[in-house]
C-alpha positions as a printed NumPy array, in Angstrom:
array([[ 87.4  ,  70.331, 114.451],
       [ 87.91 ,  69.05 , 110.731],
       [ 86.014,  66.538, 109.727],
       [ 88.348,  64.071, 109.482],
       [ 89.498,  64.476, 112.958],
       [ 85.626,  64.197, 113.979],
       [ 85.494,  61.414, 112.132],
       [ 88.574,  59.344, 113.376],
       [ 88.095,  60.254, 116.934],
       [ 84.392,  58.331, 116.342],
       [ 86.064,  55.222, 114.862],
       [ 88.526,  55.151, 117.809],
       [ 85.246,  55.67 , 120.19 ],
       [ 83.518,  53.166, 118.639],
       [ 86.033,  50.153, 118.818],
       [ 86.421,  50.951, 122.647],
       [ 82.671,  50.737, 123.277],
       [ 82.927,  47.567, 120.976],
       [ 86.033,  46.007, 123.05 ],
       [ 84.11 ,  47.021, 126.662],
       [ 81.006,  45.627, 125.716],
       [ 82.814,  42.543, 124.465],
       [ 85.5  ,  42.51 , 126.654],
       [ 84.983,  38.85 , 128.226],
       [ 85.372,  37.326, 124.335],
       [ 88.464,  39.32 , 124.137],
       [ 90.542,  37.648, 127.098],
       [ 89.616,  34.64 , 126.3  ],
       [ 92.919,  32.245, 125.638],
       [ 93.046,  30.751, 122.447],
       [ 96.199,  28.966, 120.34 ],
       [ 97.361,  31.393, 118.158],
       [ 99.93 ,  30.002, 115.237],
       [103.052,  32.156, 114.849],
       [104.136,  29.887, 111.574],
       [107.1  ,  27.878, 113.461],
       [105.493,  27.945, 116.644],
       [102.057,  28.372, 118.573],
       [101.618,  30.374, 121.422],
       [ 98.281,  30.438, 123.915],
       [ 97.04 ,  34.155, 123.986],
       [ 93.824,  35.911, 123.76 ],
       [ 93.543,  36.557, 120.202],
       [ 91.481,  39.838, 121.032],
       [ 94.017,  41.289, 122.919],
       [ 96.345,  40.271, 120.268],
       [ 94.254,  42.006, 117.798],
       [ 93.487,  45.123, 119.992],
       [ 97.304,  45.61 , 120.006],
       [ 98.134,  45.57 , 116.313],
       [ 95.504,  47.664, 115.905],
       [ 96.992,  50.081, 118.169],
       [100.597,  49.574, 117.161],
       [ 98.794,  50.592, 113.496],
       [ 97.24 ,  53.573, 114.425],
       [100.048,  54.632, 116.22 ],
       [102.391,  54.486, 113.311],
       [ 99.994,  56.273, 110.744],
       [ 99.729,  59.268, 113.575],
       [103.762,  59.041, 114.05 ],
       [103.789,  58.948, 110.153],
       [101.128,  61.957, 109.821],
       [102.867,  63.577, 112.406],
       [106.215,  63.616, 110.248],
       [104.851,  64.107, 107.02 ],
       [103.021,  67.152, 108.546],
       [106.619,  68.2  , 109.905],
       [108.021,  67.854, 106.763],
       [105.356,  69.892, 105.094],
       [105.658,  72.72 , 107.661],
       [109.427,  72.796, 107.071],
       [108.913,  73.122, 102.984],
       [105.992,  75.629, 103.904],
       [108.46 ,  77.647, 106.075],
       [111.437,  77.643, 102.92 ],
       [108.86 ,  78.591, 100.426],
       [107.472,  81.897, 102.157],
       [111.29 ,  82.232, 102.942],
       [111.958,  82.046,  99.178],
       [109.104,  84.153,  98.422],
       [110.274,  86.583, 101.104],
       [113.474,  87.283,  99.12 ],
       [112.149,  87.221,  95.542],
       [109.512,  89.676,  97.053],
       [112.699,  91.787,  98.329],
       [114.686,  91.442,  95.012],
       [111.612,  92.506,  92.882],
       [111.114,  95.729,  95.407],
       [114.962,  96.385,  94.965],
       [114.573,  96.194,  91.376],
       [111.783,  98.419,  91.411],
       [113.157, 101.122,  93.191],
       [116.349, 101.244,  91.032],
       [113.977, 101.786,  87.854],
       [112.494, 104.745,  89.664],
       [115.793, 105.651,  90.312],
       [116.644, 105.241,  86.78 ],
       [113.555, 106.831,  85.579],
       [114.311, 109.438,  87.941],
       [117.546, 110.241,  86.623],
       [116.364, 109.929,  82.68 ],
       [113.44 , 112.822,  83.53 ],
       [116.122, 115.016,  85.198],
       [118.313, 114.332,  82.049],
       [115.366, 115.224,  79.811],
       [114.215, 118.082,  81.878],
       [117.498, 119.727,  81.617],
       [118.108, 119.27 ,  77.856],
       [114.437, 120.589,  77.801],
       [115.626, 123.572,  79.99 ],
       [118.328, 123.948,  77.937],
       [116.839, 123.926,  74.807],
       [114.497, 126.327,  76.107],
       [116.81 , 129.117,  76.78 ],
       [118.48 , 128.623,  73.413],
       [115.575, 129.096,  71.985],
       [114.262, 132.163,  73.843],
       [118.179, 133.632,  73.208],
       [117.289, 133.217,  69.431],
       [113.895, 134.644,  69.583],
       [115.325, 137.757,  71.63 ],
       [118.008, 137.771,  69.183],
       [115.089, 137.888,  66.296],
       [113.402, 140.535,  68.06 ],
       [116.052, 142.903,  68.31 ],
       [117.074, 142.677,  64.636],
       [113.342, 142.851,  63.557],
       [113.332, 146.155,  65.981],
       [116.661, 147.002,  64.508],
       [114.961, 146.912,  60.91 ],
       [112.045, 148.352,  61.665],
       [113.564, 151.974,  63.923],
       [116.022, 151.924,  60.565],
       [113.544, 151.928,  58.341],
       [111.404, 154.215,  60.204],
       [114.506, 156.571,  60.23 ],
       [114.956, 156.302,  56.368],
       [111.312, 157.148,  56.13 ],
       [111.718, 159.872,  58.574],
       [114.785, 161.257,  56.771],
       [112.838, 161.122,  53.546],
       [110.15 , 163.225,  55.267],
       [112.113, 166.025,  56.574],
       [114.443, 166.541,  53.255],
       [113.351, 169.383,  51.602],
       [113.089, 167.882,  47.966],
       [111.557, 164.713,  48.733],
       [109.646, 163.636,  46.403],
       [107.037, 160.771,  47.305]])
C-alpha cells in the first residue's frame, strides 16, 4: 500500500477509537443553533456526521479525479500509438524510397560499367589492330629483299 493510504486508514482508526472511548460524551443532547432556529441534538453525533459527509465528498471527488486521469491517460496512450504508427509508416516509406534510389543508382552504375567495358574493349581492339599493323609492316620490311635498315 502507498504511504498516503496507510496514513488515511490510520487517521480513520484514530477517529473511530476516539469516538468509541468518548461515546457517552458524543450522545449527550445539547441545544444547537442553526441561525434561524435551535434544535436539541447530540453535538458529537452531528460533528461525526459532518466528518463522514466530508470524507465521502473527498472520496467521491478523488474517485472522479482518478477516473478523469485514467480517461486522459488512455486518450494519450491511444494518440501515442497513432503517432508511433504514423512514424513507422513514414519510416517504411523512407526505406521504400531509399530502396528505389539505391536500385536506380545500381542500374545507372551497371549501365555505366557496360559502356566503360565496351569502350575499353573497343580501345583494346584498336590498339591490337594498330600493333598488328605495325608488326605486319615490320615483317614486310624484313622480308623484302632490298630492305635497308
